[in-house]
C-alpha positions in Angstrom: 0.0 0.0 0.0 1.0 3.6 -0.6 2.3 5.7 2.2 -0.4 8.7 3.5 -0.6 10.7 0.6 -1.3 13.8 2.2 2.3 14.0 3.5 3.1 14.5 -0.1 2.5 17.6 -2.3 -0.3 17.5 -4.5 0.3 15.7 -7.7 -0.4 16.8 -11.3 -1.0 14.7 -14.5 -2.0 15.4 -17.8 -4.1 13.5 -20.6 -1.8 12.4 -23.1 -3.6 13.1 -26.6 -2.5 9.8 -28.3 -6.1 10.0 -29.8 -6.7 12.6 -32.6 -9.4 15.2 -32.0 -7.9 16.7 -29.1 -9.6 16.9 -25.5 -12.6 18.8 -26.5 -15.1 17.5 -29.2 -15.4 20.8 -30.9 -14.3 22.3 -34.3 -12.5 25.1 -32.6 -9.0 25.3 -33.1 -6.8 23.0 -30.9 -3.1 23.3 -31.4 -2.8 19.5 -30.4 -1.6 16.6 -32.3 -1.7 12.9 -31.8 1.4 12.1 -33.3 4.4 10.6 -31.4 6.7 13.6 -32.0 4.5 16.1 -30.8 3.9 13.8 -27.5 7.3 13.4 -27.0 8.0 17.0 -27.2 4.9 17.7 -24.9 5.9 15.0 -22.4 9.4 16.6 -22.0 7.7 20.3 -21.9 5.4 18.8 -19.2 8.3 17.3 -17.0 10.0 20.7 -17.1 6.7 22.3 -16.0 6.4 20.1 -13.1 4.0 17.4 -13.9 4.4 14.2 -12.3 2.2 11.8 -14.3 0.8 11.3 -17.7 -2.2 9.1 -18.8 -2.4 7.5 -22.0 -5.8 7.0 -23.3 -7.2 3.9 -24.8 -9.3 3.5 -27.8 -9.4 0.7 -30.4 -11.8 1.8 -33.3 -12.6 5.4 -35.1 -15.3 7.2 -33.2 -16.9 10.1 -32.1 -14.5 12.6 -33.5 -11.4 10.3 -32.4 -10.4 8.7 -35.8 -6.8 7.9 -35.2 -5.6 6.4 -32.0 -2.1 5.0 -30.9 -2.2 2.0 -28.7 -1.9 3.0 -24.8 0.9 0.8 -23.5 3.2 1.0 -26.3 2.9 4.8 -26.6 3.4 5.0 -22.8 6.8 2.9 -23.0 8.0 5.2 -25.8 7.0 8.4 -23.8 8.6 7.4 -20.4 12.0 6.2 -22.4 12.0 9.7 -23.5 11.7 11.5 -20.4 13.8 11.3 -17.1 11.3 11.7 -14.4 7.6 11.8 -15.8 5.6 8.7 -14.5 3.5 7.1 -17.5 -0.2 5.5 -16.6 -1.2 3.4 -19.5 -4.9 2.9 -19.6 -6.3 -1.0 -20.3 -9.1 -2.8 -21.0 -9.9 -6.2 -19.0 -11.6 -8.3 -21.4 -9.0 -7.2 -24.1 -5.8 -8.2 -21.9 -5.1 -11.0 -19.7 -3.9 -9.9 -16.2 -0.7 -12.4 -16.4 0.4 -11.2 -20.0 -0.3 -7.4 -18.8 1.7 -8.1 -15.6 4.6 -9.2 -17.8 4.6 -6.3 -20.1 4.4 -3.6 -17.2 7.2 -5.3 -15.3 9.5 -5.1 -18.5 8.8 -1.6 -19.1 9.3 -0.9 -15.3 12.6 -2.1 -15.3 13.2 -0.4 -18.4 12.0 3.1 -17.1 13.3 2.9 -13.7 10.3 2.2 -11.9 7.9 4.9 -13.6 5.3 2.8 -15.1 1.6 2.4 -13.9 -1.6 1.2 -15.2 -5.3 2.5 -15.3 -7.8 -0.3 -15.3 -10.8 0.8 -17.6 -13.8 -1.5 -17.3 -15.3 -0.2 -20.7 -18.1 1.8 -21.8 -17.8 1.6 -25.5 -19.8 -1.6 -26.4 -19.4 -1.4 -30.3 -15.6 -1.7 -29.6 -15.9 -5.0 -27.9 -18.6 -6.2 -30.4 -16.5 -5.3 -33.5 -13.6 -7.1 -32.2 -15.6 -10.2 -31.5 -15.3 -10.2 -27.7 -18.2 -10.6 -25.3 -19.9 -7.2 -24.0 -20.6 -7.9 -20.1 -23.3 -6.3 -18.4 -22.0 -3.2 -16.2 -21.7 -4.7 -12.9 -20.2 -7.7 -14.5 -17.4 -5.7 -15.9 -16.5 -4.4 -13.0 -16.6 -7.6 -11.3 -14.0 -8.7 -13.9 -12.0 -5.5 -13.4 -11.8 -6.3 -9.5 -10.5 -9.8 -10.2 -8.0 -8.4 -12.9 -6.7 -5.9 -10.2 -6.4 -8.3 -7.5 -4.7 -10.7 -10.2 -2.2 -8.1 -11.2 -1.0 -7.7 -7.7 -0.7 -11.2 -6.9 1.6 -11.8 -9.8 4.1 -8.8 -8.9 4.2 -9.5 -5.6 4.0 -13.4 -4.9 6.2 -16.2 -5.7 3.5 -18.8 -5.8 0.2 -16.7 -7.1 -2.9 -18.7 -6.7 -6.3 -17.1 -7.6 -9.7 -18.8 -8.2 -12.0 -16.4 -9.6 -15.0 -16.3 -12.1 -13.2 -14.5 -14.7 -9.4 -15.4 -13.8 -7.5 -18.6 -12.5 -4.0 -18.6 -11.2 -2.2 -21.8 -10.6 1.4 -21.9 -9.0 2.5 -18.8 -11.2 5.9 -17.2 -10.3 6.7 -14.0 -12.5 10.3 -13.3 -12.4 11.7 -10.8 -12.3 9.2 -8.6 -10.3 8.7 -5.0 -10.9 11.0 -2.7 -9.2 9.8 -1.7 -5.5 11.0 0.3 -2.8 8.9 1.6 0.5 5.7 3.0 -0.4 5.8 1.3 -3.7 5.6 -2.3 -3.6 4.7 -2.4 -7.2 3.6 -0.3 -10.2 0.7 1.8 -8.9 -2.7 0.5 -10.1 -5.3 3.4 -11.0 -9.1 2.8 -11.4 -11.7 5.2 -12.5 -15.5 5.6 -13.0 -18.4 7.1 -10.9 -20.8 4.1 -10.4 -21.1 2.6 -7.0 -19.7 -0.5 -8.4 -16.3 1.3 -9.3 -16.3 3.1 -6.2 -16.4 -0.2 -4.7 -13.4 -1.4 -6.9 -11.6 1.6 -6.0 -12.1 1.6 -2.2 -11.0 -2.1 -2.1 -8.4 -2.8 -4.6 -7.1 0.3 -6.2 -3.9 2.2 -5.4 -5.6 5.3 -6.9 -9.2 6.2 -7.8 -9.7 8.5 -10.8 -13.0 10.5 -10.9 -14.4 12.5 -13.7 -14.8 16.0 -13.5 -16.8 17.2 -10.2 -17.5 20.1 -8.3 -16.9 20.3 -4.8 -20.1 18.4 -3.6 -19.4 15.8 -6.1 -15.9 15.2 -4.8 -17.2 15.2 -1.2 -19.8 12.3 -1.8 -17.2 10.2 -3.9 -14.4 10.3 -1.2 -17.0 9.6 1.4 -18.0 6.7 -0.4 -14.4 5.6 -0.8 -13.6 5.9 2.8 -16.5 3.8 3.8 -15.6 1.0 1.4 -12.0 1.2 2.3 -12.9 0.7 5.9 -15.4 -1.8 5.5 -12.8 -3.9 3.6 -10.4 -3.3 6.5 -7.7 -1.4 4.6 -5.7 0.9 6.6 -5.6 3.6 4.0 -8.0 5.0 1.6 -6.9 5.1 -2.2 -5.4 8.2 -3.3 -7.8 10.5 -5.3 -7.4 11.9 -8.7 -9.7 14.5 -10.4 -10.2 15.2 -13.8 -10.3 18.8 -15.1 -10.2 20.8 -18.2 -7.9 24.0 -17.6 -8.3 27.3 -19.1 -6.2 29.9 -17.9 -6.1 33.2 -19.3 -5.1 37.0 -18.0 -8.5 37.6 -17.1 -11.5 35.6 -16.0 -13.5 37.1 -18.8 -11.0 35.7 -21.3 -11.2 32.2 -20.0 -15.1 32.4 -19.9 -15.2 33.2 -23.3 -13.0 30.7 -24.4 -15.1 28.2 -22.8 -18.0 29.8 -24.4 -16.3 29.2 -27.8 -15.5 25.8 -27.2 -19.0 24.8 -26.6 -20.5 27.2 -29.1 -18.2 25.1 -31.8 -19.1 21.7 -30.5 -19.2 18.9 -32.9 -22.9 18.2 -32.2 -22.9 14.7 -33.8 -20.0 13.6 -32.6 -21.3 14.7 -28.8 -24.7 13.0 -29.6 -23.1 10.0 -30.8 -20.6 10.2 -27.6 -23.6 10.7 -25.2 -26.0 8.2 -26.6 -23.2 5.3 -26.0 -21.6 6.4 -22.6 -25.3 7.3 -21.0 -26.5 4.0 -22.0 -23.7 2.3 -19.9 -24.3 4.7 -17.1 -28.1 3.9 -17.2 -27.5 0.1 -17.2 -26.0 0.4 -13.7 -28.5 -0.6 -10.7 -28.5 2.7 -9.1 -28.0 4.8 -12.3 -24.9 6.4 -10.8 -22.7 5.4 -13.5 -20.3 8.0 -15.3 -21.9 10.4 -17.4 -25.4 9.1 -16.1 -26.2 13.1 -15.2 -23.9 14.9 -17.8 -25.4 17.6 -19.9 -24.5 18.2 -23.6 -22.2 21.1 -22.5 -20.4 18.7 -19.9 -19.9 16.0 -22.8 -17.9 18.5 -25.1 -15.2 17.7 -22.9 -15.7 13.7 -22.7 -14.7 13.3 -19.2 -16.9 16.0 -17.8 -13.8 18.2 -17.1 -15.5 21.7 -17.3 -17.4 20.7 -14.3 -14.4 21.0 -12.1 -14.2 24.7 -13.2 -10.3 25.2 -13.3 -11.1 28.3 -15.4 -9.9 31.9 -14.8 -6.7 33.4 -13.9 -3.7 31.7 -12.6 -4.6 32.9 -9.2 -8.2 32.0 -9.4 -7.2 28.2 -10.8 -4.5 27.6 -8.2 -7.2 28.9 -5.6 -9.5 26.4 -6.7 -7.1 23.5 -6.7 -6.4 24.2 -3.4 -9.8 24.3 -2.4 -10.0 20.5 -3.8 -6.8 19.7 -2.2 -8.4 20.5 1.2 -11.1 18.3 0.7 -8.9 15.5 0.0 -7.8 15.5 -3.4 -4.6 14.1 -4.1 -3.9 14.7 -7.8 -5.2 16.9 -10.8 -5.8 15.1 -14.2 -5.5 18.1 -16.5 -6.6 18.6 -20.2 -5.8 21.6 -22.5 -6.7 23.3 -25.5 -3.5 24.0 -27.0 -1.1 21.5 -25.0 2.4 22.9 -25.7 1.7 26.5 -24.8 -0.8 25.7 -22.3 1.3 23.0 -20.3 4.1 25.6 -20.2 1.9 28.2 -19.2 0.6 26.2 -16.2 4.0 25.4 -15.0 5.1 28.7 -14.9 1.9 30.7 -13.7 -0.2 28.4 -11.7 2.0 25.7 -10.1 4.1 28.3 -8.3 1.1 29.7 -6.6 -0.2 26.1 -5.9 2.9 25.4 -4.2 2.8 28.8 -2.1 -0.8 28.2 -1.1 -0.1 24.6 0.2 2.6 26.0 2.5 0.3 29.0 3.6 -2.4 26.6 4.3 -0.4 24.0 6.2 -1.6 21.3 4.2 -0.5 18.2 6.1 -2.5 15.4 7.4 -3.7 17.4 10.4 -4.8 20.3 8.4 -7.0 18.5 5.7 -10.6 18.4 6.7 -12.6 15.3 6.9 -14.6 15.4 3.4 -17.9 14.8 5.4 -17.5 18.2 6.6 -18.2 19.6 3.0 -17.3 22.9 2.4 -18.0 24.5 5.9 -14.3 24.2 7.0 -12.8 25.8 3.7 -11.9 29.5 3.2 -15.2 31.1 1.9 -13.6 33.0 -1.0 -12.4 29.8 -2.2 -15.6 28.3 -2.6 -16.8 31.1 -4.5 -14.2 30.9 -7.2 -16.5 29.5 -10.4 
């Protein structure tokens, strides 16, 4: 298990644009590109700017404005070998990977990178992708049951010399993977990330993941999810709650008016057909959950123009406003901000220059150590009122 995350500074990650179309489904100009040359330069810029992680997306077939895609694990390996400090998180689908094969792949990549590989277990929302590949499409909660076994199996492969597991989806019989991944105190194996908003996703995250990724949320949404994660982790007998990563689309401009104008322009130029197609696919998946709490279940058209609800996090404004809002999320218990941008090279560089120094100053000023972080169940009442008004 990882060490207490709140003894560490807030971490920052960015979405790797290894999928064409940028991070918003809009015809607005996006000075970004899905090619390797562009992404190699971006990874090096992000590393210098102070980012800790990069998350490679996973798509297999052309759809919803994402016509071209690079495969996530091989792309992640190429980027981690092109950098010195940045950690790469490769998104993968159980059902399209066997956990033993992935465990071996990540182990090799971990050795090649000096321990900078991680995996994001994605249970899947795109039915056509599985259908077109001729693979079974499981009901929502069954997909998450499979992911739960997948994460348990990964950890066993990486830590046991005599791995044994008997599940409904995976079986392990006396398996001994060597070499094991690199390990050290606080990092016994490559980090396992898992995302989703549904009750099944929260249950998986609370029980089995090192990190839980959330779609974009406001303060109340983060408070609710963190409360669930803490409850599930406690019921599972875990001594620590998984660390919490929050998605947010970042628009930093010289004035708040300029930032808001950019947001309005993105939405006004939305690729309507692609957004509707994506909405139909993902909301079918969300509505299929037993309690209707799946990812995107309550997302509006405007939310889905950024396809992981990144506008909801409201990291939009001047450098000072965005930094203050990030600190407000940190006070609730967020451990990592997963950021998307319109013009990656320029905006990642500006974020590192203009926003991150303010975040670090505010962390010190606010005494953000374990004793200073309020219980998420307390909501915003313990936050500085002026921070909750930054919208």
